[in-house]
SELUMLUM-439295 format. One record per residue (C-alpha): z, y, x. Coordinates in steps of 0.1 Angstrom, whole numbers, padded with zeros to 4 digits, always signed. Each point is the difference from the previous one (the first is absolute). Example, Ala and Ser with C-alpha at 12.3 -4.5 7.8 and 13.67 -1.06 7.14 Angstrom:
REM SELUMLUM-439295
+0078-0045+0123 -0007+0034+0014 
This chain:
REM SELUMLUM-439295
+0437-1585-0105 -0024+0004+0030 +0012-0032+0016 -0002-0022-0032 -0028-0023-0010 -0030+0012-0020 +0012-0016-0033 +0034+0018+0003 -0017+0033+0008 -0024-0002-0028 +0025-0010-0027 +0025+0027+0009 -0022+0029+0013 +0000+0019-0033 +0039+0000-0001 +0005+0017+0033 +0004+0035-0016 +0022-0013-0028 -0009-0011-0036 +0009+0020-0031 +0028-0014-0022 +0005-0031+0023 -0033-0016-0010 -0011-0029+0021 -0036+0013+0001 -0013+0036+0002 -0009+0011-0035 -0033+0016-0011 +0000+0038+0000 -0026+0013-0024 +0007+0037+0002 -0028+0021+0013 +0020+0033+0004 +0033+0004+0017 +0026+0027-0005 +0027+0015+0024 +0034+0016-0004 -0011+0030+0021 -0033+0017+0008 +0009-0003+0037 -0001-0038-0003 -0034+0003-0017 -0013+0022+0028 +0014-0024+0026 -0018-0030-0015 -0033+0019-0001 +0005+0011+0036 +0011-0034+0013 +0035+0011+0011 +0017-0019-0028 -0007-0036-0011 -0010-0004-0036 -0028-0002-0025 -0019+0028-0016 -0030-0016-0017 -0009-0036-0004 -0034+0004+0016 +0017+0001+0034 +0024-0028-0008 +0029-0012-0021 +0033-0018+0007 -0018-0032-0009 -0030+0005+0023 +0025+0010+0027 +0017-0033-0004 -0033-0019+0005 -0008+0022+0030 +0034-0010+0015 -0008-0037-0006 -0035+0001+0015 +0013+0020+0029 +0027-0025+0007 -0026-0028+0000 -0023+0018+0024 +0027+0013+0023 -0014+0035-0005 +0016+0035+0003 -0014+0010-0034 -0022-0013-0029 -0020+0016-0028 -0011-0019-0031 -0032+0007-0019 -0017-0009-0033 -0022-0027+0017 -0008-0013+0035 -0032+0018+0000 +0019+0033-0008 +0021-0007+0031 -0030-0006+0022 -0019+0030-0014 +0031+0022+0005 +0002-0009+0037 -0037+0007+0006 -0002+0032-0021 +0032+0016+0012 -0002-0007+0037 -0037+0002+0007 -0023+0030-0001 -0037+0007+0002 -0013-0007+0035 +0026-0027+0007 -0010-0035+0010 +0016-0031-0016 -0004-0036+0014 +0003-0028-0026 -0002-0037+0000 -0033-0012-0014 +0018-0027-0020 +0020+0023-0022 +0006-0005-0038 -0030+0010-0021 +0016+0030-0017 +0013+0013+0034 -0036-0003+0012 -0011+0021-0030 +0025+0027+0009 -0015+0003+0034 -0033+0011-0016 +0020+0028-0017 +0015+0010+0033 -0035+0002+0016 -0010+0024-0029 +0029+0022+0009 -0010+0003+0036 +0021-0027+0016 -0019-0022+0025 +0007-0037-0006 -0008-0029+0024 +0003-0036-0011 +0009-0025+0028 +0009-0036+0005 +0038+0005+0001 +0006-0036+0011 -0008+0015+0035 +0019+0030+0013 -0029+0006+0024 -0022+0008-0030 +0025+0026-0012 +0002+0015+0035 -0038+0003+0002 +0000+0019-0033 +0026+0026+0009 -0012+0035+0008 +0014+0035+0006 +0003+0006-0038 +0017-0033-0009 +0033+0006-0018 +0008-0034-0017 -0007-0037+0001 +0004-0021-0032 +0002-0038-0002 +0013-0027-0022 +0023-0028+0013 -0020-0027-0019 -0034+0009-0013 -0009-0007-0037 -0019-0022-0006 -0011-0013+0034 +0036-0003+0015 -0010+0016+0033 +0031+0010+0020 -0003+0033+0018 +0010+0003+0037 +0032+0017-0012 +0017+0001+0033 -0029+0011+0020 -0010+0028-0024 +0037+0011-0001 +0001+0004+0038 -0033+0018-0001 +0012+0025-0027 +0032+0006+0020 -0020+0008+0031 -0024+0023-0018 +0025+0017-0023 -0017-0012-0032 +0015-0006-0034 +0000-0038-0005 -0001-0010-0037 +0005-0036-0009 -0004-0014-0035 +0026-0028-0003 -0008-0010-0036 -0011-0036+0005 +0027-0009+0025 +0028+0023-0013 +0032+0007+0019 +0012-0035-0009 -0025-0014+0026 -0006+0030+0023 +0012+0035+0009 -0029+0021+0014 +0026+0022+0018 +0004-0027+0026 -0036+0006+0011 +0004+0038+0001 -0013+0009-0035 +0006+0037-0009 -0004-0005-0037 +0001-0032-0021 -0018-0003-0033 +0010-0025-0027 -0016-0005-0034 +0031-0007-0020 -0021-0013-0028 -0006-0031+0020 +0023-0019+0023 +0032+0021-0002 -0001+0004-0039 -0015-0034-0003 -0002-0005-0037 -0031+0019-0010 +0019+0023-0024 +0001+0033+0018 -0023+0022+0022 +0015+0016+0031 -0005+0009+0037 +0020+0011+0029 -0003+0018+0033 +0028-0006+0026 +0004+0021+0032 +0013-0022+0028 +0012+0030+0020 -0021-0010+0030 -0025+0028-0002 +0007+0035+0014 -0011+0024-0027 +0007+0031+0022 -0033-0008+0018 -0020-0005-0033 -0021+0031-0006 -0004-0003-0038 +0036+0004-0010 +0002+0031-0022 +0023+0028+0012 +0022-0004-0031 +0008-0035+0009 +0008+0006+0037 +0037+0005-0009 +0030-0022+0006 -0002-0034+0016 -0035-0004+0016 +0001-0037-0007 -0003+0008-0037 -0029+0025+0002 -0027-0026-0006 +0017-0016-0030 +0009+0034-0015 -0036+0010+0001 -0012-0032-0016 +0027+0003-0027 -0007+0036-0008 -0038-0003+0000 -0003-0035-0013 +0026+0002-0028 +0005+0037-0008 -0036+0012+0005 -0020-0032-0009 +0023-0014-0026 -0002-0036+0011 +0036-0006-0012 +0015-0034-0008 +0018-0002-0034 +0037-0010-0001 -0008-0029-0023 -0025-0015+0025 +0023+0007+0030 +0028-0019-0018 -0023-0030-0007 -0012-0001+0036 +0035+0003+0014 +0011-0029-0022 -0030-0021+0011 +0006+0008+0037 +0033-0018-0001 -0018-0033+0001 -0026+0011+0026 +0011-0022+0029 +0004-0031-0023 -0034+0005-0015 -0017+0005+0033 +0016-0031+0014 -0012-0023-0029 -0034+0017-0004 -0007-0003+0038 +0010-0037+0000 -0022-0008-0029 -0029+0020+0013 +0001-0017+0034 +0001-0034-0016 -0030+0009-0022 -0019+0014+0030 +0006-0033+0018 -0012-0020-0030 -0031+0021-0005 -0009-0001+0038 -0002-0038-0003 -0021-0001-0032 -0037-0007+0005 -0010+0024-0028 +0015+0029+0020 -0019+0017+0028 +0026+0023+0014 +0036+0010-0007 +0016+0034+0010 +0038-0002+0005 +0018+0015+0030 +0024-0029+0005 -0028-0026+0003 -0006-0008+0037 -0038+0005-0007 +0006+0037-0008 -0014+0024+0027 +0033+0019+0001 +0023-0030-0005 +0021+0006+0031 +0004+0037-0008 +0010-0007-0036 +0026-0027+0008 +0015+0022+0028 +0003+0031-0022 +0005-0012-0035 +0028-0022-0014 -0025-0018-0023 -0036+0003-0011 +0006+0016-0034 -0018-0007-0033 -0035+0011+0008 -0025-0029+0004 -0038+0001-0002 -0026-0027+0005 -0037-0007-0003 -0016-0030-0018 -0026-0021+0018 -0022+0007-0030 +0002+0038-0005 -0019-0003-0034 +0030-0019-0013 +0024+0030+0005 +0001+0012-0036 -0001-0035-0017 +0028-0012+0023 +0022+0029-0010 -0007-0008-0037 +0012-0035+0006 +0034+0011+0013 +0027-0003-0027 +0032+0015+0016 -0011+0031+0020 -0006+0031-0021 -0035+0014+0003 +0006+0036+0007 +0005+0027+0026 +0033+0011+0015 +0021-0016+0026 +0035-0014+0008 +0010-0009-0036 +0023-0028-0008 -0031-0017-0015 -0028-0012+0022 -0031+0022-0004 -0036-0009+0009 -0031+0022+0003 -0035-0002+0014 +0000+0028+0026 -0036+0010+0005 -0006+0001-0038 +0029+0022-0008 +0023+0020+0022 -0026+0004+0028 -0030+0002-0023 -0002+0038+0002 +0002+0000+0038 -0034-0016+0002 -0014-0029+0021 -0001+0020+0033 +0038+0008-0001 +0008-0035-0012 -0019-0015+0030 +0018+0024+0024 +0033-0012-0014 -0009-0037+0001 +0000-0004-0038 -0023-0028-0010 -0016-0001-0034 +0020-0031-0009 +0033+0012+0013 +0029-0008-0024 +0034+0016+0003 +0033-0015-0011 +0032+0019-0004 +0024-0028+0001 +0029+0002-0025 +0032-0019-0007 -0015-0031-0018 +0009-0034+0014 -0022-0010+0030 -0009-0034-0015 -0014+0016-0032 -0021+0026+0019 -0013-0026+0024 -0009-0024-0028 -0018+0028-0018 -0020+0009+0031 -0009-0036+0005 -0013-0005-0035 -0021+0032+0002 -0014-0009+0033 -0007-0036-0011 
């Protein structure tokens, strides 16, 4: 189904290997252990010469169905699913980097990703934060020990758009692993492989799952990186197709050794939610843009951050690369002291953390998800004390706009 539209690929991806008993949807496989007719089959599965399942920590038929679905969406050569998005990110860092390596990262990354960078530094990995909206800033940070560059397509909460094309070209020229977190945009709006990404991260909990009912994450290998030149691939994994070496190491170390395994129950819930991904992204993006335009004209609002607004610093880049602006919208009130009272006056958005739910969510950023980062990091990331983040859901535009209007009034 490579030539079909994204909705068709998503809906039918889990059926490409057949479905037991003629079921329309792949069932939930809850078994942890798997048996074989012969010991030779068992040995073959362990050694990777025979396809199969030996222990659920490394995957089940249900997680494999979700991997096939995500892989079809991202146009990858292989995908691994994890218990959470942070597990997927941590697995990439901890299985492919070693002490003495250098990692270049966007300074605008998600708060928990920024926290992981501190852990990496403690393990001997040198980390440099740069303004990834400029490829030149990434180029200036690259040194002889640089192995990897990590960026997000659309930064949370400031909505900065990385120079995805420029950084991709740079990583190709320097032979660096280029990791792109596609969570906010999702493959419904953008495929990082088109800008040369080596690995694509998705927090399945958010846009792809979309209903706030299951945690999950994914790593997709686009097939664009030559793993034969990467020095940290363990000898045991330098077998078979070299295009699979990187993903094999991430799976073995991230799932088998670290145990960051996705349950079959959550994989099934995410897969079901994913079937409406493109539809949800279309409506959420339309609503978010309309709300951004409304807020930008309101006298009580000082600044609005949304990539499809012409006032956004990376507006041209966003509209050229992405099919729409997605659900992430943030803004600052003219009176920063009114931040918390304003949120209390809202009646429809749910006051809580999390993103990309069917319900609109609202949160004061500096007081919560970036409180631990401290004022210096917040200033570096452009997070004002009165910044408010909206994750726009599926409610009617008129209702959300009326609620914002009464709270601002």
